[in-house]
C-alpha positions in Angstrom: 3.7 -22.3 20.6 5.8 -23.0 17.4 3.1 -25.3 16.1 0.4 -22.6 16.6 2.5 -20.0 14.8 3.2 -22.3 11.8 -0.5 -23.3 11.6 -1.6 -19.6 11.7 0.9 -18.7 9.0 -0.2 -21.5 6.8 -3.9 -20.4 7.1 -2.9 -16.8 6.4 -0.9 -17.8 3.3 -3.8 -19.9 2.0 -6.2 -17.0 2.5 -4.0 -14.5 0.7 -3.4 -16.9 -2.1 -7.1 -17.4 -2.4 -7.5 -13.6 -2.7 -4.9 -13.5 -5.5 -6.5 -16.3 -7.5 -10.0 -14.9 -6.9 -9.2 -11.4 -8.0 -7.4 -12.7 -11.1 -10.5 -14.7 -12.0 -12.8 -11.8 -11.4 -10.6 -9.5 -13.5 -10.7 -12.0 -16.3 -14.5 -12.1 -16.2 -14.7 -8.3 -16.3 -12.3 -8.2 -19.3 -14.4 -10.7 -21.2 -17.3 -8.4 -20.9 -15.4 -5.3 -22.1 -14.7 -4.0 -25.6 -12.5 -6.2 -27.7 -11.9 -4.2 -30.9 -10.2 -0.8 -30.6 -11.7 2.1 -32.5 -8.2 3.7 -32.9 -4.8 2.6 -33.9 -1.5 3.1 -32.0 -0.5 5.9 -34.3 -3.4 8.0 -32.9 -1.9 7.7 -29.4 0.9 9.9 -28.2 4.0 8.4 -26.6 2.6 9.5 -23.2 -0.7 7.8 -23.8 1.0 4.6 -24.9 3.1 4.7 -21.8 0.0 5.1 -19.6 -1.7 2.3 -21.4 1.3 -0.1 -21.1 2.7 0.8 -17.7 0.4 3.1 -15.9 1.1 6.6 -14.6 4.6 5.7 -13.6 5.5 4.7 -17.2 4.1 8.0 -18.3 6.6 9.7 -16.0 9.4 7.5 -17.6 8.5 8.8 -21.0 8.6 12.4 -19.8 12.0 11.8 -18.2 13.2 10.2 -21.5 12.1 13.3 -23.4 13.8 15.5 -20.9 17.0 13.6 -21.7 16.7 13.3 -25.4 16.0 17.0 -25.8 19.3 17.8 -24.0 17.9 19.2 -20.8 18.9 16.4 -18.3 21.6 13.8 -17.8 22.2 11.1 -15.2 24.4 12.0 -12.3 25.1 8.7 -10.6 22.6 5.9 -9.9 19.1 7.1 -9.3 19.7 10.8 -9.7 19.3 13.3 -12.6 20.7 16.8 -13.0 20.2 19.6 -15.5 22.7 19.9 -18.3 25.2 22.7 -17.9 24.5 26.1 -19.3 25.4 26.7 -22.9 23.7 23.6 -24.2 21.2 24.0 -27.1 18.2 21.9 -26.1 15.7 20.8 -28.7 12.1 22.0 -28.4 9.7 20.0 -26.1 6.5 18.3 -27.2 3.2 20.2 -26.5 2.3 17.7 -23.7 2.6 19.2 -20.2 4.4 16.3 -18.5 7.9 17.0 -19.6 7.5 20.7 -19.0 6.5 20.0 -15.4 9.7 18.0 -15.0 11.8 20.7 -16.6 10.4 23.2 -14.1 11.2 20.9 -11.2 14.8 20.2 -12.3 17.1 22.4 -10.2 19.7 24.7 -12.0 22.5 23.2 -9.9 22.6 19.9 -8.0 20.9 16.6 -8.7 17.4 15.3 -7.9 16.1 11.7 -7.4 14.7 10.4 -10.6 11.9 8.7 -8.8 10.8 12.1 -7.4 10.5 13.4 -11.0 8.6 10.3 -12.1 6.1 10.8 -9.3 5.7 14.4 -10.1 4.9 13.6 -13.7 2.4 10.9 -12.8 0.5 13.3 -10.6 0.8 16.4 -12.7 -1.6 18.2 -15.0 -2.8 16.3 -18.0 -2.8 12.9 -16.5 -6.6 12.9 -15.9 -7.2 14.1 -19.5 -5.0 11.4 -21.0 -6.8 8.8 -18.9 -10.2 10.1 -20.0 -9.2 9.8 -23.6 -8.1 6.1 -23.1 -11.5 5.4 -21.4 -13.4 7.2 -24.2 -11.7 4.9 -26.7 -12.6 1.8 -24.7 -8.9 1.0 -24.0 -9.3 0.9 -20.2 -12.3 0.2 -18.0 -14.0 3.0 -16.0 -12.7 3.1 -12.5 -15.9 1.9 -11.0 -15.8 -1.4 -12.9 -12.4 -2.4 -11.4 -12.3 -0.5 -8.2 -13.5 -3.3 -5.9 -11.4 -6.1 -7.3 -8.3 -4.0 -7.4 -8.9 -2.8 -3.8 -9.2 -6.4 -2.6 -6.0 -7.3 -4.4 -4.1 -4.4 -3.0 -5.3 -5.1 0.5 -4.1 -8.7 0.1 -0.7 -7.6 -1.0 -0.5 -5.1 1.9 -1.3 -7.8 4.3 1.5 -9.9 2.8 3.8 -7.0 3.0 3.0 -6.5 6.6 3.8 -10.2 7.3 7.1 -9.7 5.4 7.9 -6.7 7.6 7.2 -8.9 10.6 9.7 -11.4 9.2 12.3 -8.7 8.9 11.9 -7.8 12.6 12.0 -11.5 13.4 15.3 -11.8 11.7 16.7 -9.0 13.9 15.2 -10.6 17.0 16.5 -14.0 16.1 20.1 -12.7 16.0 19.7 -11.0 19.4 18.2 -14.2 20.9 20.9 -16.4 19.4 23.6 -14.2 21.0 22.5 -15.5 24.4 22.1 -19.2 23.4 25.0 -21.4 24.6 27.5 -22.1 21.9 26.8 -25.9 21.9 29.4 -28.2 20.5 31.4 -25.6 18.6 30.9 -22.4 20.7 30.7 -20.2 17.7 26.9 -19.4 17.7 27.1 -16.3 19.8 30.0 -14.9 17.7 28.1 -15.7 14.5 24.9 -14.0 15.8 26.8 -10.9 16.8 28.4 -10.7 13.3 25.0 -11.1 11.6 23.5 -8.5 13.8 26.2 -6.0 12.8 25.9 -6.9 9.2 22.1 -7.0 9.1 21.6 -3.3 8.1 24.1 -3.7 5.3 22.4 -6.9 4.1 19.1 -5.1 4.0 20.6 -2.3 1.9 22.3 -4.8 -0.5 19.1 -6.8 -0.9 17.1 -3.6 -1.4 19.4 -2.6 -4.2 19.5 -6.0 -5.8 15.9 -7.1 -5.4 14.0 -4.0 -4.2 11.0 -3.3 -2.0 9.6 -5.7 0.5 10.9 -8.8 -1.2 14.4 -7.5 -0.9 14.1 -6.9 2.8 12.4 -10.3 3.4 15.2 -11.9 1.3 17.8 -10.4 3.7 15.9 -11.7 6.7 15.6 -15.1 5.1 19.4 -15.3 4.6 20.1 -14.3 8.2 17.4 -16.6 9.7 18.6 -19.6 7.5 22.2 -19.0 8.5 21.3 -18.9 12.2 19.1 -22.0 11.9 21.9 -23.9 10.2 24.3 -22.9 12.9 21.9 -23.9 15.7 21.3 -27.2 14.0 25.0 -27.8 13.7 25.6 -26.8 17.3 22.8 -28.9 18.8 23.5 -32.3 20.1 22.7 -35.2 17.8 19.0 -35.8 17.6 18.1 -32.6 19.4 17.5 -30.1 16.5 15.4 -27.2 17.7 11.9 -27.0 16.1 12.2 -23.3 15.4 15.4 -23.9 13.5 13.3 -25.8 10.9 10.1 -23.7 11.2 11.6 -20.3 10.7 13.2 -20.9 7.2 10.0 -22.8 6.2 7.9 -19.7 7.0 10.1 -17.5 4.9 9.9 -20.0 2.0 6.1 -19.9 2.3 6.2 -16.1 2.0 8.2 -16.3 -1.2 5.9 -19.1 -2.5 3.0 -16.7 -1.9 4.9 -14.0 -3.8 5.2 -16.4 -6.7 1.4 -16.8 -6.6 1.0 -13.1 -6.7 3.2 -12.7 -9.7 1.8 -15.8 -11.5 -1.7 -14.4 -11.2 -0.7 -11.1 -12.8 1.0 -9.1 -10.1 -0.6 -5.7 -9.8 -3.6 -6.0 -12.1 -4.5 -3.0 -14.1 -7.7 -1.9 -15.8 -6.7 -2.4 -19.5 -9.4 -3.9 -21.7 -8.9 -6.5 -24.5 -9.1 -3.6 -26.9 -6.3 -1.9 -25.1 -4.3 -5.1 -25.3 -4.9 -5.2 -29.1 -3.6 -1.6 -29.5 -0.5 -2.4 -27.5 0.1 -5.6 -29.6 -0.1 -3.5 -32.7 2.1 -0.8 -31.3 4.8 -3.4 -30.3 4.7 -4.8 -33.8 5.3 -1.4 -35.4 6.0 1.4 -32.9 6.2 4.1 -35.6 7.0 7.7 -34.7 7.1 11.0 -36.5 10.9 11.2 -36.1 13.8 9.5 -34.4 13.1 11.2 -31.0 9.4 10.3 -31.1 10.3 6.7 -32.2 12.6 6.4 -29.2 10.0 7.8 -26.9 7.3 5.3 -28.2 9.7 2.4 -27.7 10.4 3.7 -24.1 6.6 3.8 -23.5 6.3 0.2 -24.6 9.4 -1.2 -22.9 10.0 1.0 -19.8 13.3 1.8 -18.2 13.6 -1.7 -16.8 13.5 -3.4 -20.2 15.7 -0.6 -21.7 18.5 -1.5 -19.3 18.7 -5.0 -20.5 18.7 -6.2 -24.1 15.1 -6.5 -25.3 14.3 -10.1 -26.3 11.9 -9.4 -29.2 8.2 -8.7 -29.0 8.7 -5.0 -29.8 9.8 -3.5 -33.1 12.9 -1.6 -32.0 13.7 1.7 -33.7 16.9 1.8 -35.7 18.1 5.2 -34.6 20.9 6.6 -32.5 18.4 8.2 -30.1 17.2 4.8 -29.0 20.7 3.7 -28.1 21.3 6.9 -26.2 18.1 6.4 -24.3 19.2 2.9 -23.3 22.5 4.2 -22.0 20.6 6.8 -20.0 18.3 4.2 -18.5 21.3 2.2 -17.5 23.0 5.2 -15.9 19.9 6.0 -13.9 20.3 2.8 -12.0 18.3 -0.4 -11.4 15.9 1.4 -9.0 14.4 3.6 -11.7 11.5 2.2 -13.7 8.4 0.1 -13.2 6.8 -3.0 -14.8 3.8 -3.2 -17.1 0.6 -2.5 -15.2 -2.8 -0.9 -16.0 -3.5 2.8 -16.2 -5.4 2.9 -12.9 -2.5 1.4 -10.9 -0.7 4.0 -9.0 2.3 1.7 -8.7 1.9 -0.5 -5.6 2.6 -3.9 -4.3 5.7 -5.7 -5.5 5.4 -3.8 -8.7 6.1 -0.5 -7.0 9.2 1.2 -8.4 12.0 0.8 -6.1 13.6 3.8 -4.4 16.6 5.3 -6.1 19.9 3.5 -5.9 21.5 1.1 -8.2 24.8 -0.7 -8.4 27.8 1.4 -7.6 30.1 2.3 -10.4 27.4 2.7 -13.0 28.7 5.1 -15.7 27.1 8.4 -15.9 25.3 9.1 -19.2 25.8 12.5 -20.8 23.2 14.1 -23.1 23.6 13.3 -26.7 22.5 15.4 -29.7 22.1 14.2 -33.3 24.2 17.1 -34.5 27.3 15.7 -32.6 27.5 12.5 -34.7 
């Protein structure tokens, strides 16, 4: 039985890895046949259009949230939540784009709201389709029909891997229950250890979700539990009588993470950006520009995203030398590690391992208060 499960898992992992490699190859072929020289420069794109080009619709929402903060309308209220600034503040005017105004309307007068809820609202609001149409008209992204099939296959492959990872999480819980009824062996501590792991399992899942996020975090928690039980069973077994499942279970989890490495090495959640779009982003990263300090900070946020803003950027983007950019970095840190998404294409709604994690960062993150240039 164990041999059949291992064989089926190996074949499943090979098939999914083949889908990842094949979709990456197909995407590269489509990109080679697309436009290579952009008809516009980065200065002709707004910060919101740059964000959509660099990180998809979710990054556009991050730019809108950043403008909401820099104009003095919002502040972080603990990891993953945002609240309106108290009455009496003098907010700066908003840009003509509708994205930030939508978030401003959704921000409650009292109380906090999850930052991810605001990001999703901005990514589905009015103006997103118009911005995407402009990027397509300039040849910076492919029409949806050119990439729909290859992206659908890749998302289906990731969903299948995610389902397998969910099965591993359930297996981790079942393994702890099963180990509680196994004789203690030479040391008699296996039932006690399994009961302790079963009680700690929900907390491990939460901690891994905060530290890693999404399906990989849950699978990592199950991997830790399963590996601990396997090591305990191996130690408790008589010499030369190591259970086969004690070796097979950690190996299956290791295979899942190896497949995750293939997914990331082949591009993660592939987008629909053309070579011309890449050229515009490269030029924008070399000189982000901006009509003022707030616009310069927003364009840097569009190129970097909240994830990169929270850590020290390692080059590749011309960082603006203004106080607003520093304030924005403190705001991104105060929002918590769960807010922000990676670089993907504009057609990607934010799925797979690249999906932004639900709100909730490390405890004790300092709360960022709104800053205004007039205060310094």
